[in-house]
N, C-alpha and C positions, 0 to 999 in steps of 0.2 A: 632633186636632192643631189648635191655635189658631195662626192666623197673626197677624202684628203689626197689620195693618190692622184686622182684626176686633176685636182686643183694644182698640185705640184708639177704635174706634167705640162699643164697649160702654161704655168709660170716659166718653166724651164724652156719651152719652145719660144716663148716671147723673148726671154733673155738671149737665146741663141740667134734669133732673127734680128734683134735690135742691139746687138753687142756694141757696135761702134757708137750708136746714139747714146746708149747708157754710159759708156766710158766718157764721152764728151760731157754729158750731163753731170756725172759724178765729179769730173775735173773742175767744171764750172762752179758747182755747188761748193766744193772745198775751197776754191779760190775766193768766192764771195763770203764764205763763213770762216775763214782762216783764224780771225781773231777770237771768235767764239770757241772754235775747236781748241786753240792754244790755251785759252782760259780754263776750259773744262779739263784738259789734260793736266794743267798746272795744279788745279784744285785737287784732282784725284791723287797726284803725286804727293801733295802736302798731307792729304788724309791717310795715305798708305806709304809712309816713308820706308818701312822695312822691305816691302815688296819692290818698291822703286829701286832701292839700293841693290837688292838681289838681282833684279833684271839688268841693271847697269853693269854689275860685276860680271854676270854671265855673258853679256854682250862684249865686254872688254876681253874676256878670256877667249871667246869664239872669234873675235875680229881684231887681233892685235895690230895688224897693218892699218886697218881703217881707223883704229883708235889713234895710232901715231900720226897718221895723216890729219885727223881731226885736230889733234893738239897743235901740229905745225900750222894749220890754217888759222886756228884761234890766236896763236902767237903773232902771226903776221897781221891779223885784223886788229889786235889789241896790244901793240908793243908796250904801251905805257902801263898796262896792268901786270906785265910779266914780273917786274920787280916786287910789286905788292904781293902777288900770289906766292912767289918764292919765299918772301919774308914771312908771310902768314903761315905757310905750311911748316917752315922751320921752327917758328916759335911754338906752334901748336904741337908739333912732334916732341919738342923738348919738354913741354909742360905735361904731355901725356906720359912721357917716360918717368917723370917725377911724381906721377899719380896725384896731380892737383886739379882743381876745377879749371875747365877749359871752356872759353866762350869764343865764338868767331869774332875777332877784333879786326875791323877794317881800318887800315892806317889813315885813309883819307878822312874818315869820321873823326879820328883822334886829332888829326891836323886841324880840322875845322873847330873842334871842341876847344882845343888849346890856343886857338886864334893865331896859329903859325908862330908861336913863341916857344922856344926851348924852355922847358920847365926846370932845368938844372941851372942854366946861366941867365935866363930871362931875356935873351937876345932873339931877334927874329930868325926864323929858319927858312931856307930856300927850298928848292925841290928835293935836295938830298937830305934825308932825315932818318932817324931811327925811332923805333917805338921802344921805350925803356920801361922795364918793370920796376915800379917803385920799391916793392919788396921783391927781391929777385926770386925767380922760380927755383933756383938752387937752394934758397933758404925757406922754401915752402910757400912762396907767394903764388897767387892764382893768376891765370892768363885770362884777364877780363878787363872790361873798360874801367872798372873801379881801380885796378892796380897798374894801369899803363899811363904813360905820359909821353909827350913829344920831346925829342932831344936831338941835338946836333950829334953826328956820328962821333966826333972827338970827345964831346962831353960824356956821352954814353960809354965810350971805351975807357975813359978815365975813371968813371964811377964804377965800372965793372960789376962785380956782384956784391958791392957793399950795401949795407943797410942804410936807410936815409939818415939816421941819427949819427952815423960815423963819418958822414961827409963833411968836408970843409967847404962851406958855402961862401961865395958861389964858385963853382968849378968853371974856369975859363981857359 
């Protein structure tokens, strides 16, 4: 009969004697199963959003320098996404301040949905574009795919915070 204490002592001695081998095995296993591990972690994070948010916030508070470095590294890896992220966070912040419905709106999806055409003047849009709120957030419009459209920066700035029925169409 094995008792628990004896079993744990044997296991402890094995780990001590084979520490290097176990480290190598663990490293190899993680490398071979990285996709599975990432998928499992992603699933857990999706199922536990509040705990994930708390953990991320705590890590950011405890590691401000590492967080800044991580942000810098991300910006150098994805320079094309910098403008989109900045734009999204600004629009989302303004909508939250007005206490209206807020949805994560990806500008690239809006660009594809509107087929690269300004929805105000109906002309093609290049790389530089705005996401316009059809009913302005300042007038109670929501920040969602239903209430946004693709626009040239000049068209959007001319429209400003006017309601659609007040516009002289087309703005060019």
